[in-house]
C-alpha positions as CSV (number, residue, x, y, z in Angstrom):
1,M,-63.4,-23.9,93.0
2,K,-62.7,-22.2,89.9
3,E,-65.6,-21.1,88.0
4,P,-65.1,-22.5,84.2
5,K,-64.5,-19.7,81.8
6,P,-67.6,-18.9,79.1
7,T,-67.4,-19.8,75.7
8,E,-67.4,-16.5,73.6
9,I,-69.6,-16.3,70.6
10,D,-69.9,-13.6,67.9
11,G,-73.5,-12.8,67.8
12,R,-72.6,-11.4,64.1
13,T,-71.3,-14.6,62.6
14,G,-72.8,-16.4,60.0
15,E,-76.8,-15.7,59.9
16,G,-75.8,-13.7,62.9
17,G,-79.7,-13.4,63.9
18,G,-81.9,-15.0,67.2
19,Q,-81.3,-18.8,65.8
20,L,-77.6,-18.4,66.9
21,V,-79.0,-16.8,70.3
22,R,-81.5,-20.0,70.6
23,I,-79.2,-22.6,69.5
24,A,-76.1,-21.4,71.8
25,C,-78.5,-21.3,74.8
26,A,-80.2,-24.2,74.3
27,L,-76.8,-26.1,74.0
28,A,-75.5,-24.4,77.0
29,A,-78.5,-25.2,79.5
30,V,-78.2,-29.2,78.6
31,S,-74.4,-29.4,78.6
32,G,-74.1,-26.9,81.5
33,K,-71.4,-25.2,79.7
34,P,-71.1,-20.9,80.4
35,I,-71.5,-18.9,77.1
36,K,-70.9,-15.2,76.4
37,I,-72.9,-13.8,73.3
38,T,-71.5,-10.6,72.1
39,N,-73.2,-8.5,69.2
40,V,-76.2,-10.1,69.7
41,R,-78.1,-10.5,66.3
42,G,-75.4,-8.2,65.1
43,N,-76.3,-8.7,61.4
44,R,-80.4,-7.7,62.0
45,G,-79.1,-4.0,62.4
46,G,-78.9,-1.8,59.4
47,G,-80.3,-4.6,57.3
48,P,-83.4,-4.9,54.7
49,R,-85.8,-5.3,57.7
50,G,-84.2,-2.3,59.6
51,G,-84.0,-2.3,63.6
52,D,-81.0,-2.3,65.8
53,G,-80.0,-6.1,66.5
54,G,-79.9,-6.8,70.2
55,L,-82.7,-9.3,72.0
56,K,-86.3,-9.4,71.2
57,S,-88.8,-10.5,73.8
58,Q,-89.5,-13.9,71.8
59,H,-85.6,-14.9,73.0
60,I,-85.9,-13.4,76.3
61,S,-89.2,-15.8,77.1
62,A,-86.9,-18.9,75.6
63,I,-83.7,-18.0,77.8
64,K,-85.7,-16.7,81.2
65,F,-87.3,-20.2,81.3
66,L,-83.8,-21.9,80.7
67,A,-82.5,-19.7,83.2
68,D,-84.7,-20.3,85.8
69,A,-84.7,-24.1,85.4
70,T,-81.0,-24.3,85.2
71,S,-80.8,-21.8,88.3
72,A,-78.5,-19.9,85.6
73,D,-76.5,-16.9,86.4
74,V,-77.7,-14.6,83.7
75,S,-76.6,-11.0,82.6
76,G,-77.9,-8.6,79.6
77,L,-81.4,-10.6,79.4
78,T,-83.3,-7.3,78.4
79,I,-84.8,-6.2,75.4
80,G,-82.2,-4.7,72.9
81,S,-79.2,-6.0,75.0
82,H,-76.3,-6.7,72.6
83,T,-74.5,-8.9,75.2
84,L,-75.8,-12.2,77.1
85,S,-74.2,-14.1,79.6
86,F,-75.3,-17.6,80.4
87,H,-74.0,-19.5,83.1
88,P,-76.3,-22.5,84.1
89,H,-75.8,-24.6,87.2
90,L,-78.3,-27.1,87.1
91,P,-78.9,-29.9,84.5
92,P,-82.2,-30.9,82.8
93,S,-82.8,-34.0,85.2
94,H,-83.1,-31.3,87.9
95,L,-86.4,-30.2,86.5
96,H,-89.0,-30.8,89.2
97,N,-91.9,-28.3,87.3
98,R,-93.4,-30.7,84.9
99,T,-96.6,-27.9,83.9
100,I,-94.9,-25.2,81.9
101,K,-96.5,-22.0,81.1
102,I,-94.8,-19.5,78.6
103,A,-96.4,-16.3,77.5
104,A,-94.6,-14.1,74.7
105,D,-95.3,-10.6,75.0
106,S,-96.9,-10.1,71.8
107,A,-98.9,-12.0,68.8
108,A,-95.7,-11.1,66.9
109,A,-93.5,-12.9,69.0
110,S,-93.1,-16.8,67.6
111,T,-94.6,-19.5,69.9
112,L,-92.9,-22.2,67.7
113,L,-89.3,-20.2,67.9
114,I,-89.6,-20.3,71.7
115,F,-90.7,-23.8,71.8
116,Q,-87.5,-24.7,69.3
117,A,-85.1,-23.0,72.1
118,I,-86.2,-25.0,75.2
119,L,-87.1,-28.4,73.3
120,P,-83.7,-29.9,73.9
121,F,-83.7,-29.2,77.4
122,L,-87.1,-30.4,77.8
123,L,-85.9,-34.0,76.2
124,F,-83.2,-34.5,78.9
125,A,-85.1,-33.3,81.5
126,G,-86.1,-37.1,82.3
127,T,-86.2,-39.4,85.7
128,E,-85.1,-42.7,86.5
129,T,-89.3,-43.5,86.0
130,S,-90.8,-44.4,82.8
131,P,-91.2,-41.2,79.9
132,D,-94.8,-42.0,80.0
133,S,-95.1,-41.5,84.3
134,Q,-93.5,-38.0,84.1
135,P,-94.2,-36.3,80.6
136,I,-93.7,-32.4,80.6
137,E,-96.7,-30.6,79.6
138,V,-95.6,-27.2,77.9
139,E,-98.3,-24.1,77.0
140,I,-97.1,-21.5,74.8
141,T,-99.0,-18.4,73.8
142,G,-98.0,-16.0,71.2
143,G,-97.8,-16.1,67.8
144,T,-98.5,-19.6,65.6
145,N,-98.4,-18.0,61.8
146,V,-95.6,-15.2,62.5
147,S,-93.2,-14.1,59.6
148,F,-89.7,-15.2,58.9
149,S,-90.4,-18.4,61.7
150,L,-92.0,-22.2,61.0
151,S,-95.6,-22.0,61.7
152,Y,-97.5,-24.5,63.5
153,E,-98.6,-26.6,60.7
154,Y,-94.6,-26.8,59.1
155,L,-93.7,-28.3,63.2
156,D,-96.7,-30.5,63.1
157,Q,-96.3,-32.1,59.5
158,V,-92.8,-31.8,58.8
159,L,-90.2,-31.0,61.5
160,L,-91.5,-33.2,64.2
161,P,-92.5,-36.2,62.3
162,T,-88.8,-35.9,60.6
163,L,-87.5,-36.1,64.2
164,E,-89.6,-38.7,65.2
165,A,-88.6,-41.0,62.2
166,F,-84.8,-40.5,62.4
167,F,-84.0,-40.3,66.7
168,S,-85.0,-43.0,69.0
169,G,-86.5,-41.1,72.3
170,I,-88.0,-38.1,70.6
171,R,-92.0,-38.3,71.6
172,I,-94.1,-35.1,71.3
173,E,-97.8,-34.7,71.3
174,R,-99.1,-31.4,70.4
175,Q,-102.2,-29.4,69.6
176,L,-103.1,-25.9,68.3
177,K,-105.7,-24.5,70.6
178,T,-106.0,-21.2,69.1
179,R,-104.3,-19.6,66.3
180,G,-102.4,-16.5,66.9
181,W,-101.2,-14.2,63.6
182,S,-98.3,-11.1,63.2
183,Q,-100.4,-10.3,60.3
184,G,-103.4,-7.8,60.7
185,R,-104.8,-7.0,64.0
186,A,-103.0,-8.6,67.1
187,Q,-104.4,-12.2,67.6
188,R,-102.3,-14.6,70.1
189,G,-102.7,-18.1,69.8
190,T,-101.8,-20.9,72.3
191,V,-100.0,-24.3,71.5
192,V,-99.7,-27.2,73.8
193,F,-97.5,-29.9,73.9
194,K,-96.9,-33.0,75.9
195,I,-92.8,-34.2,75.7
196,H,-92.0,-37.6,76.7
197,P,-88.4,-37.1,78.1
198,L,-85.5,-39.3,78.0
199,K,-84.7,-41.7,81.0
200,L,-81.9,-40.8,83.0
201,G,-78.8,-42.1,81.7
202,E,-80.3,-42.4,78.1
203,P,-78.8,-40.8,75.4
204,L,-80.8,-39.2,72.0
205,R,-80.1,-42.2,69.6
206,V,-80.4,-41.6,65.7
207,R,-82.0,-44.5,64.3
208,D,-80.6,-47.1,61.7
209,P,-81.8,-45.5,58.4
210,P,-84.1,-47.5,56.3
211,P,-82.5,-49.8,53.9
212,E,-83.1,-47.5,51.2
213,L,-84.6,-44.4,50.9
214,D,-87.1,-43.7,48.8
215,Y,-87.3,-40.1,46.7
216,D,-90.7,-40.9,44.8
217,I,-93.5,-38.7,46.2
218,T,-96.7,-40.4,46.6
219,A,-98.8,-38.0,48.2
220,I,-99.2,-34.2,49.0
221,D,-100.7,-32.9,51.4
222,V,-102.3,-29.1,51.7
223,S,-103.3,-26.8,54.2
224,V,-105.2,-23.4,53.7
225,I,-105.6,-20.9,56.0
226,A,-107.2,-18.3,54.2
227,P,-110.3,-15.6,54.1
228,H,-113.2,-17.9,53.2
229,E,-114.0,-16.1,49.8
230,M,-110.7,-17.1,48.7
231,H,-111.0,-21.1,49.2
232,T,-112.7,-22.4,46.3
233,S,-110.0,-20.4,43.8
234,L,-107.3,-21.4,46.0
235,T,-108.1,-24.9,46.4
236,R,-108.9,-24.8,42.7
237,A,-105.3,-23.6,41.4
238,L,-103.1,-25.5,43.7
239,A,-104.9,-28.9,42.7
240,Q,-104.2,-27.5,39.4
241,D,-100.6,-26.4,39.6
242,L,-99.6,-29.3,41.7
243,D,-101.3,-31.9,39.0
244,D,-99.0,-30.2,36.4
245,L,-96.2,-30.2,38.0
246,F,-96.6,-33.8,39.9
247,P,-99.0,-35.5,37.6
248,G,-100.7,-38.3,39.2
249,T,-100.1,-38.0,42.5
250,E,-102.5,-38.0,45.1
251,V,-103.4,-34.4,46.8
252,S,-105.5,-34.6,49.5
253,F,-106.3,-31.1,51.6
254,K,-105.6,-31.5,54.9
255,I,-106.9,-28.3,56.5
256,I,-108.9,-25.7,55.0
257,E,-109.6,-22.9,57.3
258,D,-111.0,-19.6,57.4
259,S,-108.3,-17.1,58.3
260,G,-110.8,-14.2,59.2
261,A,-108.9,-11.5,57.6
262,E,-107.5,-10.3,54.0
263,S,-104.3,-9.7,55.3
264,R,-104.0,-13.7,56.5
265,I,-103.2,-16.0,53.8
266,Y,-100.9,-19.4,54.9
267,V,-100.4,-22.3,52.5
268,L,-98.4,-25.4,53.4
269,L,-97.6,-28.5,51.2
270,V,-95.7,-31.4,52.2
271,A,-94.7,-33.9,49.8
272,K,-94.5,-37.4,51.1
273,S,-92.7,-40.3,50.0
274,A,-92.6,-43.8,51.9
275,T,-89.6,-42.6,54.0
276,L,-89.0,-38.9,53.6
277,R,-91.4,-35.6,53.5
278,W,-90.7,-32.3,52.3
279,G,-92.0,-28.8,53.1
280,R,-92.9,-25.4,51.6
281,D,-94.7,-22.7,52.9
282,V,-95.9,-19.3,51.8
283,L,-97.2,-16.9,54.5
284,T,-98.8,-13.4,53.1
285,S,-101.5,-11.0,52.5
286,T,-104.1,-9.6,49.7
287,P,-101.9,-6.7,48.1
288,K,-104.1,-3.8,48.6
289,K,-104.5,-3.4,44.4
290,A,-105.8,-7.0,44.2
291,K,-108.5,-7.0,46.7
292,G,-111.8,-7.9,45.5
293,K,-109.6,-10.2,43.0
294,A,-109.7,-13.7,44.9
295,S,-108.8,-15.5,41.9
296,S,-106.0,-13.5,40.7
297,V,-104.2,-13.6,44.2
298,S,-104.9,-17.5,44.5
299,D,-103.7,-18.0,41.2
300,A,-100.0,-15.9,42.3
301,V,-99.9,-17.7,45.8
302,S,-100.7,-21.4,44.2
303,R,-97.9,-20.8,41.5
304,K,-95.2,-19.1,44.2
305,V,-95.5,-22.2,46.5
306,S,-96.4,-25.2,44.3
307,K,-92.8,-24.2,42.1
308,E,-91.0,-23.4,45.0
309,L,-92.1,-27.4,46.4
310,Y,-91.0,-28.5,43.2
311,E,-87.9,-27.1,43.1
312,E,-87.1,-28.5,46.6
313,V,-88.1,-31.9,46.0
314,S,-86.0,-31.9,42.8
315,R,-82.9,-30.9,44.4
316,G,-83.1,-34.6,45.4
317,G,-82.1,-33.8,49.4
318,V,-82.9,-36.3,52.4
319,V,-85.1,-33.0,54.0
320,D,-85.8,-29.9,53.0
321,G,-83.6,-26.4,53.4
322,F,-85.8,-25.4,56.5
323,C,-86.0,-28.7,58.1
324,Q,-82.1,-29.0,57.6
325,D,-81.3,-26.4,59.8
326,Q,-83.6,-27.5,62.7
327,L,-81.7,-31.0,62.8
328,V,-78.7,-29.5,63.5
329,V,-79.1,-29.2,67.2
330,F,-80.2,-33.0,67.4
331,Q,-77.8,-33.9,65.5
332,A,-75.0,-32.7,67.6
333,L,-76.3,-34.1,70.9
334,A,-77.5,-37.4,69.8
335,R,-75.4,-40.4,70.2
336,G,-74.7,-42.0,66.4
337,R,-73.6,-40.4,62.9
338,S,-76.2,-38.9,60.9
339,S,-76.6,-36.9,57.6
340,F,-79.6,-35.0,56.4
341,P,-78.2,-33.0,53.0
342,C,-81.0,-31.0,51.5
343,S,-79.5,-31.4,48.1
344,E,-77.9,-34.5,45.9
345,G,-74.7,-32.6,45.7
346,E,-71.7,-33.3,43.8
347,D,-68.6,-35.5,44.0
348,N,-66.8,-34.2,46.7
349,E,-63.4,-32.5,45.6
350,D,-60.7,-35.1,46.7
351,G,-63.0,-37.4,44.7
352,G,-64.9,-38.8,47.3
353,E,-69.0,-40.2,46.9
354,G,-71.3,-37.6,46.3
355,E,-73.9,-36.5,49.0
356,G,-76.5,-38.6,47.8
357,G,-74.8,-41.7,47.6
358,L,-73.0,-41.4,51.2
359,V,-76.3,-40.6,53.0
360,E,-77.9,-44.3,50.9
361,A,-74.5,-45.8,52.3
362,M,-75.3,-44.4,55.8
363,G,-75.9,-48.2,57.2
364,E,-72.2,-48.3,56.6
365,L,-71.1,-45.0,58.6
366,G,-71.2,-47.6,62.0
367,L,-67.9,-49.2,60.7
368,E,-64.9,-47.3,61.7
369,E,-62.7,-47.6,58.5
370,N,-65.6,-46.0,56.7
371,L,-65.3,-43.2,59.0
372,R,-61.8,-42.6,58.8
373,R,-62.0,-41.8,55.3
374,M,-64.1,-39.2,55.7
375,R,-62.7,-35.8,55.9
376,R,-63.3,-33.8,59.6
377,D,-64.3,-30.5,58.6
378,K,-62.4,-27.5,60.1
379,A,-65.1,-25.6,62.4
380,G,-63.9,-22.0,62.9
381,E,-66.7,-20.5,60.7
382,P,-69.8,-21.8,59.4
383,F,-69.6,-24.7,56.9
384,G,-70.6,-27.5,55.1
385,E,-73.3,-27.3,52.6
386,G,-76.8,-26.2,53.1
387,S,-78.4,-22.0,53.9
388,L,-76.4,-19.9,55.8
389,H,-78.8,-20.8,58.9
390,T,-77.6,-24.2,58.7
391,T,-73.8,-23.7,58.0
392,T,-73.9,-21.3,60.9
393,A,-75.8,-23.8,63.4
394,R,-73.2,-26.3,62.8
395,W,-70.7,-23.9,63.7
396,V,-72.6,-23.0,66.8
397,T,-72.5,-26.6,68.2
398,T,-68.8,-27.0,67.6
399,E,-68.6,-23.7,69.8
400,V,-70.5,-25.1,72.5
401,L,-70.0,-29.1,72.5
402,P,-66.3,-30.1,72.2
403,G,-67.5,-33.6,71.9
404,V,-69.3,-33.2,68.3
405,A,-67.6,-33.7,65.0
406,W,-68.7,-32.9,61.3
407,F,-67.2,-34.8,58.3
408,N,-67.1,-33.9,54.4
409,K,-68.6,-30.1,54.4
410,G,-71.5,-31.0,56.9
411,L,-72.6,-34.3,55.3
412,V,-72.2,-36.2,58.5
413,C,-72.7,-35.7,62.1
414,E,-71.0,-37.8,64.8
415,G,-73.1,-36.7,67.7
416,A,-71.8,-35.5,71.0
417,G,-73.8,-38.4,72.9
418,I,-75.1,-36.7,75.9
419,Q,-76.8,-38.1,78.7
420,M,-78.2,-37.4,82.4
421,D,-76.0,-39.5,84.8
422,K,-78.0,-41.1,87.2
423,P,-77.3,-39.4,90.6
């Protein structure tokens, strides 16, 4: 039997970084489609952060697991490699090992980015029995609070609750055992997940949206992980800034924890309505000039993250901008139509309804005549509203999954409805 020709993906497209690699390999592992990525992380070389592009250790940790689990033919799986070929042979339903341990090479390698890369595969690694009888336990060691990566707190309080609310079939228990930092002295952390995968023959499904999306903020949860001497000034500053920007809103300090070093300051704010949540966070260090001045550092950190949360919520989106790009993979794999704009949007140039209005009318998207009135997106390059990460993620899904379709500048996704067939 002739081997299928791999889908070639230029790693310089759009955001041109690690996200493109993770999404492409995750979708290939679920769908069984061979891929070849050239110019891996091609937009990272010579940029403001320096480096020469190519694969990093955290990408290799995730891809190696996917390769082993699918008995894939792989080439280029080495640090610094600029070309990666990945041809899986076994579907997720053939996963026999239900206890998985993955160790990143360093504390600077994000455990959460590794988890993101393997989660779609694990969701589809169910059996014919109840998901509760065959859970998959995953332990990943590495960084839990890492620059340019989602934190454990953001995953726990924003991303996973959003996935569980809008997709039927996602149920993930999680625990932070120890914290790992990329700042200061290297410190490895450990996170543990228990995933209840879909049963064989069951697709991931988009839940029916609530009758009306509620944008009124009723509460803000705050997580503070900072040097002990900053706790009083930072919590005071956050309480004041949030009261100024969100008057009358209940503010709850969910986590107050000693980071153990001036080089480690992390704050997450999560605004919640009856049906939605938005998050903004900051990971930083005490500037050398400001050492011993906890109050001034606290004021600066609080102003920054509080203002960014206010601006995020004011955009009128269903999700925040960081969450939006992380939902794209699940939209593409699921059965059903979904929409997660991160801003209210303007009227479409063809005179159609604005983005916010369309989202509120998601209940009508089940009608074929409504779908026919929408304009299918051309997917030859990153497209639609949102960040460059989001537009690139949409493009990757159309490259790897022929069954996915996007409409009205990325507003609506008709998922491919992937499922693992029974033998």
